[in-house]
N, C-alpha and C positions, 0 to 999 in steps of 0.2 A: 530196843535198838534197834534202830531207823536203817534198813537197808538203800541203796537210793536206784531206782530206777535204772538211770543209765551216767555214763559218765561224761564229762563237761572239761570240753579243752575251749580254753581263751585263747584268746587273741592266733588263733592259724583259721589260715583260710583252705579249704581240704574241698574246693574243690568250689569249679565255676561255670554257672548255664549258659550259652550262649542260644539265641532263639530268635530270629529271625522274627522283623517283621511282615504278619502274613495282611496280601490285601482279599477284605472281606468283600465285595461287593455285590453278589446279591445276592439275594433274599431265596429261602423257600416257604411256598404258601403255609401258614401255619397247619392245613393237612395234613401236606407232602412231608415237612422237618420232623411232625411227631410219628411216623412211619416209620422215618428215615435214622431218627437219631439224633439225625442239628437243624439250625435253618440256611445251615452254609454252604450249597456249594462243596468248595474250597475242601472240607475237610470231610465231605465223607468219602467214606472205602469201608465200603461194605468187604463179611469175606462170604467165599465161596462154601460151598463144602464141598468136599475132597474127596475123591475117591478111595477105595478102602482098595490093603492092601492085597493082593489075594496068595502073597505066603505066607505060611502058616510062623507064628513063631512057638519055641515052642519053654513051658517053663521053664526057673532054673530049678536045679537041681543042689542040696548041699551040701557040701563037699568037705572034710575035714581036712585039717591041718596036714598030713602024710601027703596027699592028694599036691600037693606043692612044694616045689625045690627050688 
């Protein structure tokens, strides 16, 4: 027995993406591009480490069905 991996829907437009053209006018040097993960300064968006929250989060405890009304 063969089970299909996905159901194919024919003749239906599910979504349409809008992607504006980007002006990629300048380039990083090869060394800087390897360091930053992109050759284009317009696409460089670094992530900065966030400070940890000082509030302590307590673990969830299991509750029986009788605890909810």
